[in-house]
N, C-alpha and C positions, 0 to 999 in steps of 0.2 A: 891452557887448562890442565895439561899434563904435569906442569911444574907445581901445582897446588899441593900443599902439605896436608896431612890428615886433619890437623887442627883447623885449617882454613875450610876444608870441606865440611867439617862439623859446624863451623860458624855459618856457612851458607845454607845447609840443608837441615841441620838438627838444631832448631831454636830452643828446644826444651829437652829435659831428661825425664826419665821415669820417676814418678813421685814416690819417695820412700815412705812407708807407713809410719816409721818411727819419728818422722820430722815434726809432727804436731806436738807430740809429748816432749821432744827435746826443746822446742820453743817455749812450751808452758813451764818446764822445769828450769829454764835458763841455762841449759848445758850447751855452751857455745862451741866447745871442742867437738862434741858429738855432732852438732849441727854442721860444722865445717866438714867433718868426715863423711857425713851422709851426702853432702853436696858434691863430693869428689868421686862418687861411685858410678858416674855415667860411663857407659861403654862405647858411646859414639855411634851406635846403630840407629839408623833413621827409623822413627816410629811415628805413626799417626795418632796423636793423643785425642781421646774423646773428650766430650764436654765436662764430664764428671771429674776427670783428672785435671783439666784446666781450672776448674773451680777450686780444687784442693790447693793448687799453687797460690791462687789468689788469697784463700783463707789463711794460708801459712804466712804470707807477707802481711796481710791485714792484722793477724793475731800478734805478730812481733811488734807492729806499730802500736796497737792498743795496749799491750803490756809494757810499752816504753822501753823495749829491748833494742837499743840502737845498734849494739854489736850484732845481734841476730839479724836485724834488718840489713846491715851492711854486708853480712855474709850471704844473705839471700840475693841481694842486688849484684854482688860480685860473681856468685856461682851460677846464677840462672839468668837466661836471656828473657826478661819480661817484655811483653809487647805493650803497645800503647794502652789498651783497655785495662790491663792490670795496673800499670802505673797511674792511670786515671782514677781507678777505684782506691788505690793506696793513698793518693793525694786527698781524696775525700775523707778517708779514715783519719789521716793526719790532721786535717782541718777540723773534723768532728771532735777529735780529742784535744784540740788546741795545743799542738806541738810545733811551734815555728821552726825549730831546728830541723825536725824531720821533714817539714815542708820544703825547707831550703835544700836539703839533700836530694829529695825527689825531683825538685825542679832542676838542680844541677845534673841529675842523671838524664833527664829529658833533653837538656841542652847538649850533653855529650852524644846522645843517640841521634839527635836530629840537627846538630850543628847550628843551634839558635834559629832554625827555620821552622820551628814547630807551629803548626796551624792551631792557634788557641781556639778558633771558632769551631773546630771539629769536636770539641767536647760536647757541644750541644747536639751533635749528630747521633748521640746515644739513643735518641728516640727511635731510630730505624734499626736498632741492634736487638735481635731476639735473645742473644746469648747472655745479656745482663739483666733479664727480667727478674731473676731471683736476687738481685742486688738489694741491699738495705736502703738505698737512696732512691728518691723519686725521680721520674723522668725530667730531663732538663736541668737537673741540679749539677752545677759545675763547682770546682773548688772555690772559685771566686764568689759565686752566689751563696754557697754554703757558709763561707767565711763572713759574708755580708749579713746573712740572716742571723748569725750568732754574734755579730758586732765584734769580730776579732780584728781590731785595728792594725795590729802588727802584721798579721798574715795578709790582710787586704792590701796594705802598703807593699808588701813583698811581691804579691801576685801582680799588682798594678805596675810595679817597676819592671817585672818580667814581660810585660806586654799583654797580660790577660785583661780582657774587657768583657762587659756584659752587653751583647748586641741588643739594641732596642727592639722589642717585639713589633712585628708588622701590625697594621690595622686589622681589626676583626674582619672587615669586608675585603681584605687583600686577596687578590686572585693570582698572585705570582706562582711560579712553578713550585717553589719550596713550600708555600702554604698549602697549595693543592695536594701535593704529595703527602704532607703531614696529616691533613684531614682524611685522605683516602686510606693511608696506611693504618693509622690508629687515632681516632678522634679524641679519645680520652687522654692518651699520652700527649697529644698536641695541646689540649687545653691545660693539662697539668703543667706542661712545660712553660706555657705562657704565665701561669700563676706563679710558678717558682722563679721565673725570670723577674717578674715584677716585685716579688718579695726581696730579691737581691737589690734591685734598683732603688726600692723604697726604704732600704735599711739606712740607719743612721751612719754606719761606717762608710758605705758607698757614697752617700751624699756628702759626707764630710771630707773624704779623701780625694774624690774624683771631680768635684764641682768647684768652679771658680767662685761661685756665690751659692753656697749651700742653701741659704734661706730662700732665694728666688727659685732654685731648683725644686725645693720642697713645695713651694706655692704651685708651680706649674704641674708638678707630678700629682699633687693632691687634686687639682682640677681635672686632670686626665683620668685619674682613677675613679672619680665621681661619675664621669661620663661613661667609663667602661662598665660600671655597675648597672647603668641603665641599658647599655647595649648588649651586655651579656648577663642577664639576670640569673642564670644558673649558678654563677659564682659571685652573686652580689654580696653576701656576707664577707667573703675573702677580700674583695676590692674595697669595701667600706672600712674594714679593719686596717688595711694598708693606708687608706686615705687618712684615717684617724692617726695613724703612726706618723705620717708626714706632717700633719698639723701640730702634733705634740712636739715633734723635732724642731719646727720653726719657733714654737713658743719657748722651748728650752734654750735654743740659741739666743733668743732675745733676752732671756734671763741671765745670760753670761755678761751683759753690759755692766760696767763698773762706774761709769761717770756720764755726765750729761753730754759731753762731747761725742762719745761713742753712740749714745742714743740718737743724737741729732744727725750724725752721719748715716746711721742705719736707716732711720725713718725717712730721711730726705733724699736718699739716693737709690735709684732703681737700676740704672744702667741699661745699655743696649736699646732695643726698639721700644720696649715698654715705657722707658723713661721719656723718650721723645713724644710718645702719644699722650702721656699724662701731663707733661709740662705745658701742653696747650691750654690747660685749665689753670690760669694764673690766679693766685690768691692775693689778698689785700697786702699792701705794703707793710713790711715787718712780720708777715706770717710766712713761715717756711712752706715749701711746696708739698712736703709729706707724701712724696710720690710712692714710696714703698708701702706706706700705710693705706693709701688709696687703692693701690694694687691689691692689698690684702682684703679690702672691702669688696672690690670687684670680683675677687676669687672666692668670696664667702668664707674667709678664714676667721671664723668667729672667735675662737680661743685666742688667736694672735691679737686681734683688735681689742678684745676684752682684757688683755694683759694689763696689770697695774702700770707698767711703764708707758704703754700707749695711752691709757686713760689719763695718766698724769700730764702727758704732753698736750692732749686734746683739751683737758680742763684748764690748763694754764693759758692756752691760746684763746679759749672760749671767753674767759673772764678778762683777758688783756691786762690793762693797767688797774682794773678794779680788783685789787688784791683782797679786799674785804668782802667781796660778793659771795665767795664760796662758803665762808664761815658765818655769814649773817643768818639771822633767823628768818623763818618763812613769813612772818608778819611784815618784816622790813622789805623783803622782796616783793610781797604783795602790794605794799604801799608804793614802792617805786614803779611797779607795773601799772597801777592805777594812775599815777602821775603822768607816765608816758602816754597812757591811753587818752587822758584828758587834754594834754598839751601837744598832741601829735601834729596838728597843723602849724603851730608856732615853731616846733623843732624842725619840721620840714622846711619852713621858710628860712630859718637860720642856715640850714645846710645848703639850701639852694643858693643863697647869697654868698656865704663864706664857707665852703667845704673844708678849708684848711685851718679854720679857727679851732679854738679849744672845744667848743660844743660840737663842731663838725667831726673832730677826731674821736670824741666820745661816742658819737652816733655810729662810727665805723667799727667800734668794738663788737665782735660777733654776738655777745649776749644782748647788747642794747639794740643791735640790728634785728635780732630775733623778736624782741619785745615790740619794736616799732612795727614790724610786719604783722605780728599777731594782733596788735591794736588796730591796724588798718583793716585786717580781715574781720575783726569783731564789729567795726563800724559798718562794714559791708553787710554783715548778717543783720545788724540793727536796721539798716536801710530796707532789707527784704521784709523784716517784720513790720516796719512802718508802712510799706506798700501793701502788705496783706491786710493790715488794719484799715488803711484807706479804702481798699477795695470793698471791705465789709461795710464801711460807713456810707459809701456812695454805690451801693449795690445796684440800684436801678440804672445808673449810667453805665456801669461796667457790664451789665447784662445786655446792653444795646450797642448801637454803633456810635453813640454820642460820647463815649469815653475820651478823655484827653490823654493823648499818648505820653505827654510829659509827666502826668501824675503817676503813671505806672512804669516808667522807664528811667527813673533817676538812678537805679542800680547800674545802668549801662555805662555810667562814668567809671565805675570800678571795673566793669567787664572789659572796657577798652584798655584800662591800665593793666589788668591781668593779661590780656592778649599781648600787649607790648612786652610785659615782663617775661612771658613764655617765649616770645621771639628772641629776646636777649639770652635766655637760657639755652636755647637751641644754638645760637651763635657761639656761646662760650663753651658748651659741653660737646657739641657735635650732635648730629641727628641720631646716630646709633646709640650713643650713651644716654641721650635724652629719653628715648623710648624704652630703654631697659628698665627704667623706673616706672612702676605701675601707677604711682601717684601722678606722674606727668601725663600718662594716658588718660587718667580720670579727669585731669584739668582740661586737656584738649577736648574731651567729649563734652564736658559741662560748658565750656566756652562756646563750642560750636552750637550747642542747643540754645544758649542764650542769644547768640547772634541770629540764629534761625528764627527764634521767637520774635525778636525785635524786627527783623526784616519782614516777617509776615504782617506784623502790626503796621509797619510803614506801607506795605503793599495795599492793605485795606484802605488806609487813609488816602493814598495817591489814586487808587482806583475810583473811590467815591468822588474825589475832587475833579479828576479829568473827565470821567464819564458824565458827571452832572454839568460840567462846564461846557462840554462840546454838544451833548445831547440832553437837554433839560427834560425831565419827566419820563425818560425811557425806563424800561423794565429793569435794566442793569443798574441804572442810577438809583432807583428805588430800593433794589436789593442791597446795595452796598452802603446805603445811608439811612433808610427808614424802616426796613423790615424788622420784625421781632425775631427773637431767637428761635422760636418754634418753627419758623419758615426757612431757616438756614439749611443748606445742604450739609450732609455728614462730613464732606471734605472741605468745609468752609475754612479759609486761612485763619480766621480769628479763633475758631475752635481748636485748630492745631496749635496755634501760638499759645493759647491758654494752657493746653495740656503740657506743652514743652516747658513753659514757665513753671508750672507746678512741679514737674519732675526735677528740673534743675534747681529749684529752691530747696527741695529735699536733699539732693546730692551736695549742695553747697554746705549744708550743715555737717554732713559726714566728713567733709574735708578737714574739720577740726581735729580729726584723729591723727593728722600728720604731726601736730605739735605735742601730742601726748607723751612721746618718749622722753621729752625733757624732764618729766617727773617719773620717779622710779615706780611707784605703785600704779599710776595711770598708764605708764608705758608698758608694764608687764601685762596689764589687763587688755590693752589694745592689741598686743601680740597674740594673746590667747584668743581674742575674738577673731582675729585674722585666721588663725589655725582652725577654729571652729567653722568658719565660713568655707574653708577648703574641704572640710569633712562633709558639710552639707551639700556642696556641689557634687561630690562623688556619690553621696547618698541619693541625690535627686535623679541621677541616671538610673539607679536600680529601681527607685520608686516609679519612674516614668515607664519602665518596661512592664513592671507588674501591674500598675494602674491601667495601662493601655490594654493589657490582656483581659482584665476583668471588665473594662469598659466595653470591649467588643463582645465578650461573652454575654453579659447581662443585657446589653442593648439588643443583641440578636434574639434573645429570648422574648423580649417584649415588643419587637417591631411588628409582628403580624397582628397584634391585638390592639385595635384602635381604642378600646375602652380604657386603657391605661393613660391617664392624662399627664403623668409626670415622667414616664419612662417610654422608650421606643424611639427617641430622637437623640442624636449624639450629644448635642449641647446640654439637654436636660439631664441625660444620664451622667454626663461628666460633672455637672453641678451637684447632683445627688451624691455621687461617690466622693467628690472633693469635700463636701461638708460633712460626710460621714466620718472622715478622718478626725474631725474636731468634735464629733458627737452632737451636732446640731441638726442632723437630717431626720426627717420623719420616716420611721421604719415601716409604716403602713403602706408606703408607696409600692412595695413589692407584692402586696396582696392582690390576688385575682381569684375570688371564691368560685367563679364559674368555670375556671380552667385549672383543674387540680394539678395536672402534670407540669404545666408551665409555672404555676405558682410554687410547686415543690422545688423544681430546678432553680428558679430565681432565688428562693430563700436559701438554698444550699450555697449557690455562688455568692450571694450577699454575705452569708455567714462566714464563708472561707475568706472573702475579701476583708471583712472586719477583723478576723483572727490574724491574718497575715500582716495587714497594714497597721492596724492599731496596736496589736500586742507585740508582734515580732519586730517589724521594721522600725517603728517609732522608738521602741526600747533599744534597738540596736543603734539608732542614731544618738540616743542619750549616752549609751556606753562609749561610742566613738568620741563624742564631744568631751566626756569626762576623761577619757584616755589622753586626748590632745591637751586638755587643760593641765593634767597631771604632769605630762612631759615638759610643758613650759614651766610649771612650778618647780620641777626638779632641777632645771637649768635656767632659772629665771634671771640670775645675775648676768650670765653670759649673753642671753638673748636680749636683755634690756640694754646692756652696755653696747652691744653691736648696733642695735637700732638707734641708740642715742648718738653713737659715733657718726652714723650716716647723716643724722640731722645736723650735727655740729659742722661736718665738712661742707654741707650745702650752704652754710652761712660764712664760710671762710673765703669764698670766692671774691675776686675783685669786682667792684661795681655792684649794681643792684641794691645800693644802700637806700635810695629814695623809695619809700613804700608807695603802694597803689593808693589813690589815683594820681599822686603828685609826680609820678615818674613819667607821665605823658607830656609834662611841660619841659621843653628843652632848657637845660641849665647852662650857665656860662662855662662851667667845667666841661660839659659835653662838647660845647662848641669849640672850646680851646683844644680838647683832645683831637677833634676832627681836623682842625686846621694844622695842628702839629703833625698828625699822621700824613696829611697831604704834603706838608713841607718836607718831611723825611723821605717820602716816596720820590719827590722831585729831586731832592739833593742826594738821594741814595746813601743816606747816612746810616751806617750800621755800627752798633757797639755791642760788645760782648763782655760779660763779667763772669769771672770764674771764682767760686767760693773756695777759699783756701783754709785748711785746717792745720793745727799744729801736729807734728809727728808724734807717734806713740813711742814712749821711751823704751818700752819692753821689746819693741820690734827692731832688733838689730841684726837681722840675718844678712843684710846686703852690705855689710862693712867691707871695705876694700875692693868692692866690685866696681867695674866701670859701667855697669848697666844703669839705666835711669831708674830712680826709686819708684816703687809701686805707688799708685794713687792711695790717698788716705783711706778711701772707702774700702779698697782691697786689703789694706793693712788691717783695718778693723775687722773685716770678715774673717781673715786668717787668724787674728787673735782670738776671736770668739770661738772659732772651730777648735783651735788648739786648747783653749780652756775647757771646752766641752769634752774633748778626747781625754784630757788629763783627769777630769772629773769622772768620766766613765771608767777609766782604768782604776782610779782609786776605789770607786764603788765595787768594781769587779774583784779587786784584791781583798776588800773588806768582806765581801760575800764568800769568797774562797776561803778566807781565814776562819770565818765562823763555821 
């Protein structure tokens, strides 16, 4: 220690010199010689610098960077021993002013100080530092996140090559030591740090440069941000804006495609685990798997799915070999639809006998398959109408036990077919994917009610037969065979069966809404109605609370007075208030002239109920419905195309060509496939086919390298990202020039 020179002592103990007052003016005026002279006046005496003087050194360095004085910055870096926090803030200033050369020099300075062992994660620890609270940058903002937020591709590339990364934020419910300390130290800083981190991760620059597949990363990040907006509603607008940014980035990447080969590669390849899960849903022969497009549908990427490129691919597959279908007139399409409706049994017979024939191949085209299934469902509804008319014609028989079960159960042929169809859908899609679609839940509920209604009818018939066969003339035999409807119990199986059949008949007609997205106007209307129903469900919750409050209050007023024939019992009071909402209740029910006080209070409560329910809440419901309808109309094209795409994809799947009820008849094709599957399992025959694509001529980065070439999908992704970056740079330069 005694051999140390004064300069070495100064390096160890005196990290900084006294701040000269003339330094700021020298930097502003660009006097480099004066600046260098001021930096050489340190006397080497050890001093404890206060916070204000430390702030002045930072401002001096930051000012030289903002003014673009590289010589002044070099003089400050050479003459002053800046610590980590000062270099950190200087990097932020250099990034904020978009100076890649300055960023590189500051990074080199950090490398010299720390020997390339700099902990880049320690940038985020600024949240625990009181001394930089007066900084112009928000908590959690690092040079990389700031560069990403500004989409500075050169600086992002430079920082990434230096090892800078954006650590992925922990879950909101994370209870690790770091998260607990962050929340306890400063909850606001902790939340702002998370938001700023996600702003960097969701930026176009970060996704483009750091992701192997930027489009898939945008999909998954968009989905996560949507979930975070629900889990952390305090920052919901910020998360939703970042989600919108990710969706727009994926759409812009798709717009970089230049030929059909690239479009096919992008939409048909997903990669990793998601591709394996989606490939379980095989499409018809000749139809690509569209795994990325289906993933976009599952992730609710409406703008991506509604992009003209995706819609063009879907429409071309939908029409198949019927090239003239898209451009034909509506009258011709209606004529073809009526023809398929009338000839459906004949067409199904041809497909059952020869599925590989010309007619069979036409029936496998998605649009024809859609028309065939729609015709089958229309025949089912006609059957329901016919049964309703038959019940009216033979009203006396249907009102007794003498009804013939065959006369009112012909629809069960379709129900069995629908049940088998749903079972095959579950087998193809998987149980989880199947129940994610609300239409499938409605189908299962309706089919269960149909089966329950039919089972109860069969139960009545079997009970009457066996009870009368074993014990002739007994009371139970007479009840299940000869009694009139007035003598039946309230829980009689036939009564329950009739109610179930009535409800399911009504729900069966609502299922027609599934095919409405095939038409633009009807599809938009169907989406609007769905949004309105959501509003009504939320409104019903508020209405239930307020209605229950007035129900209890008004009922308690009239309970002690037996003279009131219409109020004083819950069910009667409920009916009175319910019909009051529609203006059909008798207002004289609240009058009790003999009891002035009770009558006065009852009239006051009834008046307030009318005012709140009829004037306030019902008008609020109308406003909510109008607002939802307007939102759909403002974005009608995207909403309709997204709904139509889901309908198209459901008819691209392999199998399910034969409509109900003909699908319950085993076909030779099905028997052949079963035997072939058994034979393959026995022989353990496995075959794999890999689709190969031509290389991209513009992608010549791997020339002369011994490494294996990148997959064609990866080449396309890199080409799209490179085109997008070049387009962004040109746009930036044009904006800067203007």
